[in-house]
C-alpha positions as CSV (number, residue, x, y, z in Angstrom):
1,M,0.0,0.0,0.0
2,A,1.1,3.6,-0.5
3,A,2.4,5.2,2.6
4,A,-0.6,7.7,2.7
5,D,-3.3,5.0,2.2
6,F,-3.5,3.5,5.6
7,P,-3.8,6.7,7.6
8,R,-6.5,7.9,5.1
9,N,-8.4,4.6,5.4
10,L,-8.2,4.7,9.2
11,K,-9.5,8.3,9.2
12,L,-12.5,7.2,7.1
13,L,-13.2,4.4,9.5
14,C,-13.0,6.6,12.6
15,S,-15.4,9.1,11.0
16,Y,-18.1,6.5,11.5
17,G,-17.6,6.7,15.3
18,R,-18.6,9.5,17.6
19,S,-15.0,10.6,17.9
20,V,-11.5,9.3,17.7
21,S,-11.4,9.1,21.5
22,A,-14.6,7.1,21.6
23,V,-13.3,4.7,18.9
24,C,-10.1,4.2,20.9
25,R,-11.9,3.5,24.1
26,A,-14.3,1.0,22.5
27,A,-11.5,-0.7,20.5
28,R,-9.1,-0.6,23.6
29,I,-6.4,1.2,21.6
30,N,-4.2,3.9,23.1
31,R,-5.5,7.3,21.9
32,H,-2.1,8.8,21.5
33,Q,-0.8,5.8,19.5
34,M,-3.9,6.1,17.4
35,K,-3.1,9.7,16.6
36,R,0.3,8.7,15.4
37,Y,-1.4,6.1,13.0
38,L,-3.7,8.8,11.7
39,A,-0.9,11.2,11.2
40,G,1.1,8.6,9.3
41,S,4.1,9.1,11.7
42,T,4.1,5.4,12.7
43,S,2.4,2.2,11.6
44,P,0.7,-0.4,13.9
45,S,2.2,-3.7,14.7
46,L,0.6,-6.8,13.1
47,H,-1.1,-7.5,16.4
48,T,-2.6,-4.0,16.7
49,L,-3.6,-4.1,13.0
50,R,-5.6,-7.2,13.6
51,R,-7.3,-5.6,16.5
52,I,-8.3,-2.6,14.4
53,C,-9.6,-4.8,11.7
54,D,-11.6,-7.0,14.1
55,F,-13.2,-3.9,15.6
56,F,-14.2,-2.5,12.3
57,G,-15.2,-5.9,10.8
58,L,-12.6,-5.9,8.1
59,E,-10.0,-8.3,6.7
60,E,-6.4,-7.1,6.9
61,H,-5.9,-6.9,3.2
62,E,-9.0,-4.7,2.9
63,I,-7.7,-2.0,5.2
64,L,-4.5,-2.0,3.2
65,L,-6.2,-1.2,-0.1
66,G,-5.6,2.0,-2.0
67,H,-7.8,4.7,-0.6
68,E,-10.1,5.0,-3.6
69,A,-10.8,1.2,-3.6
70,F,-11.2,1.2,0.2
71,A,-13.6,4.1,0.1
72,A,-15.7,2.3,-2.5
73,L,-15.7,-0.8,-0.3
74,I,-16.8,1.2,2.8
75,R,-19.7,2.8,0.9
76,V,-21.0,-0.7,0.1
77,R,-20.2,-2.2,3.5
78,P,-19.9,0.6,6.2
79,P,-18.5,-0.5,9.6
80,K,-21.1,-1.4,12.2
81,L,-20.0,0.3,15.4
82,Q,-21.7,0.5,18.8
83,K,-24.8,2.6,18.4
84,T,-25.6,3.3,22.1
85,R,-23.4,5.7,24.0
86,D,-21.1,4.3,26.7
87,R,-21.5,7.3,28.9
88,I,-19.4,5.8,31.8
89,A,-16.5,5.1,29.4
90,E,-16.9,8.6,27.9
91,F,-16.8,10.3,31.4
92,I,-13.8,8.3,32.7
93,G,-12.0,8.6,29.3
94,A,-12.5,12.4,29.3
95,V,-10.9,12.6,32.8
96,A,-8.0,10.4,31.8
97,D,-7.5,12.4,28.6
98,T,-7.0,15.7,30.6
99,A,-4.7,14.1,33.2
100,D,-1.4,15.8,33.9
101,L,1.0,12.8,33.8
102,G,3.7,14.7,35.6
103,V,1.4,15.2,38.6
104,A,-0.1,11.7,38.3
105,R,3.4,10.1,38.3
106,H,4.1,11.8,41.7
107,Y,1.6,9.3,43.3
108,T,3.0,6.0,42.0
109,G,4.4,3.6,44.5
110,Y,3.3,1.5,47.5
111,Y,1.2,2.7,50.4
112,H,0.1,1.4,53.7
113,V,-3.6,2.3,53.9
114,Y,-5.3,2.8,57.3
115,F,-8.9,3.0,58.3
116,Q,-11.3,2.2,61.2
117,P,-14.3,0.5,59.8
118,D,-16.4,0.4,63.0
119,R,-16.5,3.2,65.5
120,Q,-17.9,0.8,68.1
121,V,-14.8,-1.4,67.9
122,P,-11.4,0.2,68.9
123,E,-9.6,-1.4,66.0
124,I,-7.7,-0.1,62.9
125,H,-7.0,-1.9,59.6
126,R,-3.8,-1.7,57.7
127,A,-3.9,-2.7,54.0
128,L,-1.3,-2.5,51.2
129,T,-2.0,-0.5,48.0
130,H,0.2,-0.3,44.9
131,V,-0.3,2.6,42.5
132,T,1.1,2.4,39.0
133,L,0.9,4.5,35.8
134,A,-0.1,2.8,32.5
135,D,-1.9,4.1,29.4
136,R,-2.1,7.6,30.9
137,C,-4.0,6.3,33.8
138,L,-3.2,5.5,37.5
139,L,-4.1,1.9,38.4
140,T,-4.4,0.6,41.9
141,K,-4.2,-2.8,43.4
142,T,-5.1,-3.2,47.1
143,I,-4.8,-6.2,49.4
144,E,-6.6,-6.4,52.8
145,R,-5.8,-9.2,55.3
146,Y,-8.3,-10.6,57.8
147,P,-8.1,-13.2,60.6
148,S,-9.3,-16.6,59.5
149,G,-13.1,-16.8,59.7
150,S,-13.5,-13.0,60.2
151,A,-17.1,-12.2,59.0
152,G,-16.9,-15.0,56.5
153,L,-14.1,-13.2,54.6
154,P,-11.0,-15.0,53.1
155,K,-7.7,-14.2,54.6
156,S,-6.8,-11.9,51.7
157,V,-9.3,-9.6,50.0
158,K,-8.1,-8.0,46.8
159,Y,-9.3,-4.9,44.9
160,D,-8.5,-3.4,41.5
161,G,-9.1,0.2,40.7
162,V,-8.3,3.4,38.8
163,A,-7.2,6.8,40.2
164,F,-7.0,10.3,38.8
165,V,-5.9,13.7,40.0
166,N,-8.7,16.2,40.1
167,G,-7.5,19.6,41.1
168,R,-6.1,19.2,44.6
169,A,-7.6,15.8,45.2
170,L,-6.7,12.3,44.3
171,T,-9.8,10.2,43.4
172,V,-9.7,6.4,43.7
173,M,-12.4,4.0,42.5
174,E,-11.9,0.3,43.5
175,R,-13.8,-2.9,43.1
176,R,-13.3,-6.2,44.8
177,R,-12.1,-9.1,42.6
178,G,-14.9,-11.6,42.1
179,A,-17.5,-9.4,43.8
180,A,-18.8,-6.7,41.5
181,D,-21.2,-5.4,44.2
182,V,-18.3,-4.5,46.6
183,G,-16.3,-1.4,45.9
184,F,-15.0,1.8,47.4
185,Y,-14.8,5.4,46.3
186,T,-12.0,7.4,48.0
187,L,-11.1,11.1,47.9
188,L,-7.7,12.1,49.3
189,Y,-6.1,15.5,49.7
190,G,-3.4,15.8,47.1
191,A,0.2,16.2,47.9
192,G,2.4,19.1,46.9
193,A,5.5,18.8,44.7
194,G,7.7,18.0,47.7
195,E,8.3,14.7,49.4
196,L,5.3,12.4,49.6
197,T,4.5,11.1,53.1
198,F,0.8,10.9,54.1
199,L,-2.4,11.4,52.2
200,T,-5.7,11.8,54.2
201,G,-9.3,11.7,53.1
202,L,-12.6,9.9,53.1
203,T,-13.8,6.7,51.6
204,M,-17.3,5.4,51.0
205,G,-18.3,2.0,49.8
206,V,-19.9,-1.4,50.3
207,A,-18.6,-3.6,53.1
208,P,-16.8,-6.7,51.8
209,D,-18.4,-9.0,54.3
210,S,-21.8,-10.6,54.0
211,S,-23.6,-7.6,55.5
212,R,-23.0,-5.5,52.3
213,L,-23.5,-2.4,54.4
214,L,-22.9,1.1,53.0
215,Y,-20.5,3.1,55.1
216,G,-18.1,6.0,55.0
217,V,-14.9,6.3,57.1
218,R,-11.8,8.5,57.3
219,M,-8.7,7.2,55.5
220,C,-5.0,7.7,55.7
221,W,-2.4,6.5,53.1
222,H,1.2,6.3,54.2
223,Y,3.7,6.4,51.3
224,L,6.3,3.6,51.5
225,G,8.3,4.1,48.3
226,E,8.6,2.9,44.7
227,E,10.5,-0.3,45.7
228,I,9.7,-2.2,48.9
229,D,10.0,-5.6,50.5
230,I,6.5,-6.7,49.5
231,R,6.4,-9.8,51.7
232,R,7.4,-7.9,54.8
233,R,5.0,-4.9,54.2
234,L,2.2,-7.3,53.4
235,G,3.0,-9.2,56.6
236,Q,2.4,-5.9,58.5
237,C,-1.2,-5.7,57.2
238,G,-4.2,-6.8,59.1
239,Q,-6.4,-5.7,62.1
240,F,-4.9,-4.1,65.1
241,P,-6.0,-2.5,68.4
242,L,-5.8,1.3,68.3
243,D,-3.1,1.3,71.0
244,H,-0.9,-1.1,69.0
245,P,2.7,0.2,69.1
246,S,3.0,0.1,65.3
247,I,0.1,2.6,64.9
248,G,1.3,6.1,65.2
249,K,-0.6,9.0,66.9
250,Y,-1.0,10.8,63.6
251,V,-2.6,7.8,61.9
252,R,-5.0,7.3,64.8
253,F,-5.9,11.0,64.6
254,C,-6.5,11.0,60.9
255,T,-8.7,7.8,60.9
256,T,-10.8,8.3,64.0
257,N,-14.5,8.5,62.9
258,D,-16.0,11.1,65.2
259,L,-17.0,14.8,65.1
260,A,-14.7,16.9,67.2
261,E,-15.8,20.1,68.8
262,G,-16.4,22.7,66.2
263,E,-16.7,20.2,63.3
264,A,-20.1,20.6,61.6
265,A,-19.6,17.9,59.0
266,F,-17.6,14.6,58.6
267,A,-14.4,15.7,56.9
268,P,-10.9,14.5,56.4
269,R,-8.2,15.4,59.0
270,S,-4.7,16.4,58.2
């Protein structure tokens, strides 16, 4: 094919979608890479070319036709793309598209995450969260550990999620693996450009045990670094009494779920 044919053919195909970004999200193709294909500055790998063809319902040799022949083919057999709007994907995609990668990269690494799930029980939980940056998006993986037989939960409960920087806040959305009805929505105060130490905020979600209760609690993330001894840090996770020597005063203060004198609303502490 002529060098200019593939980008022109791809532009024609994308014109049948709502936007290039919408096509990229639906086809699971990196938007910035797609822009390079459309500009003709780079060509897709064979694997990616097959994915593009599968999405548009074409054979590989068809998308490589000269543009006039390809346009004639598409007039007879236009691509059948998703007709209904995926509004959730559009919303999340729009947030990701405007993300400042420099700021987002500041939050990558491992954290010990602290919270007190029940104000009637003087106990604090410590979990391990890993934040990575991939495809212009912050991804999270969290592991909580529970004593054997605790509320019918397995010893390890795992969550996958996405995060994005929104102004001065870090927003995290997580869902428990294998349990689509259990998840958390967390808002944390963002950190400045200096050294990252603690992030404090609020989380709201559905309890992972059989109760499936809705609840909101204060949250504190303690940054551990980009590289850690994962086994040791995971071994430090679990449920602890509030006066446990490994729980610092600042963490207890930031995770206590009460209204102090002068507080009119439940808000993060820092």
